[in-house]
C-alpha positions in Angstrom: 0.0 0.0 0.0 1.1 3.6 -0.7 0.2 6.9 0.8 -0.8 10.1 -0.9 -1.9 13.6 -0.2 -4.9 15.2 -2.1 -5.3 18.9 -2.1 -8.7 20.6 -2.5 -9.9 24.1 -2.1 -12.7 23.7 0.4 -14.9 26.3 -1.3 -14.9 24.1 -4.4 -14.7 20.6 -2.9 -14.6 20.2 1.0 -14.1 17.4 3.2 -17.8 17.5 4.2 -18.7 17.2 0.5 -16.3 14.2 0.2 -17.8 12.5 3.2 -21.3 12.9 1.8 -20.4 10.8 -1.1 -20.1 7.8 1.1 -18.6 4.5 0.0 -19.2 5.2 -3.6 -16.6 8.0 -3.5 -16.0 10.5 -6.1 -13.7 11.2 -9.0 -10.6 13.2 -8.0 -11.1 15.2 -11.3 -9.9 18.5 -12.7 -6.1 17.7 -12.4 -4.3 19.4 -15.2 -0.8 18.8 -14.1 1.3 16.0 -15.5 3.1 15.1 -12.3 -0.1 15.0 -10.3 -1.8 12.7 -13.0 1.3 10.5 -13.0 1.0 10.2 -9.3 -2.5 9.1 -9.8 -1.4 6.5 -12.3 0.7 4.9 -9.6 -2.3 4.5 -7.2 -4.0 1.1 -6.4 -7.3 0.4 -4.8 -6.9 0.6 -1.0 -4.1 3.2 -1.1 -4.7 5.8 1.6 -4.4 9.5 1.4 -4.6 12.7 3.4 -7.5 15.0 2.4 -6.0 18.5 2.6 -7.7 21.8 2.5 -5.7 24.1 0.4 -5.9 28.0 0.3 -8.5 28.1 3.1 -7.5 26.4 6.2 -4.3 24.8 4.8 -4.7 21.7 6.9 -5.1 17.9 6.7 -8.7 17.3 7.7 -9.4 13.7 6.8 -8.3 10.3 5.5 -9.4 9.0 2.1 -9.0 5.7 0.3 -8.5 5.1 -3.4 -11.6 3.2 -4.5 -11.1 3.1 -8.3 -7.9 3.2 -10.2 -6.9 5.5 -13.0 -9.6 6.3 -15.6 -10.6 9.1 -18.0 -11.5 12.3 -16.2 -15.2 12.7 -17.0 -15.0 16.5 -16.8 -13.0 16.9 -20.0 -12.8 15.4 -23.4 -9.1 15.0 -23.6 -7.4 11.6 -23.2 -4.4 13.1 -21.5 -6.3 13.8 -18.3 -7.2 10.9 -16.0 -8.2 10.5 -12.3 -8.8 8.1 -9.6 -11.9 7.9 -7.3 -11.5 8.3 -3.6 -13.8 7.8 -0.7 -13.7 9.2 2.8 -12.4 6.9 5.7 -12.3 9.1 8.7 -12.0 12.6 10.1 -8.6 13.7 11.3 -9.5 14.3 15.0 -7.2 17.3 15.3 -6.5 19.0 11.8 -2.9 19.1 11.0 -1.9 22.6 9.6 0.8 23.4 7.1 2.4 25.3 10.0 2.4 22.1 12.1 4.0 20.2 9.2 6.7 22.8 8.7 7.5 22.9 12.4 8.1 19.2 12.5 11.8 18.6 11.6 11.0 14.9 10.6 8.7 16.2 7.9 11.2 18.7 6.3 11.4 16.5 3.1 7.6 16.0 2.8 6.3 17.0 -0.6 3.8 19.3 1.2 6.8 21.3 2.2 9.0 20.9 -0.9 6.4 20.8 -3.7 3.6 23.0 -2.2 1.8 23.7 -5.4 1.5 20.0 -6.5 -2.2 18.9 -6.0 -1.6 15.2 -5.7 1.5 14.2 -3.8 3.2 11.0 -2.6 3.6 10.6 1.2 6.2 8.2 2.7 5.2 5.7 5.2 7.1 7.5 7.9 5.4 10.8 7.0 2.1 9.1 7.0 2.7 7.8 10.6 4.0 11.1 11.9 1.1 13.2 10.4 -1.5 10.6 11.7 0.1 10.9 15.2 0.1 14.6 15.0 -3.6 14.6 14.1 -4.5 12.1 17.0 -4.8 8.9 14.8 -3.2 5.6 15.2 -2.1 4.8 11.7 -2.3 1.0 12.4 -6.0 1.3 13.3 -7.0 2.9 10.0 -5.2 0.5 7.8 -7.4 -1.1 5.0 -9.3 -4.2 5.8 
């Protein structure tokens, strides 16, 4: 299993909207950056991700799971752009802010710090565990079934 971070502007697609989609999940559409798209091409069903509110809040607010692998983005008629589907798994009990991440020396190489503009980013297993701990989650208890 791999880990990821998905950024969304909460005034366009919020954590509450994601949770409302239930187990069916939702396309992570609208990505028009090749590196972000290529990251989605690496995803497998069951991979986990942080749901990050960008621009407003700038914080990890929840955990999502990839529930459909790469497929054409239904919002555009252009075969270059693809997406995955994700579903909400759980809230982050204590949102982890960008300032929190930057203040944690063990996260200094995290893509959220080094590639801030990238909307879909890889997260290492160590980073995953640290951010979960910072947010009040035991990473082992939210592993896929």
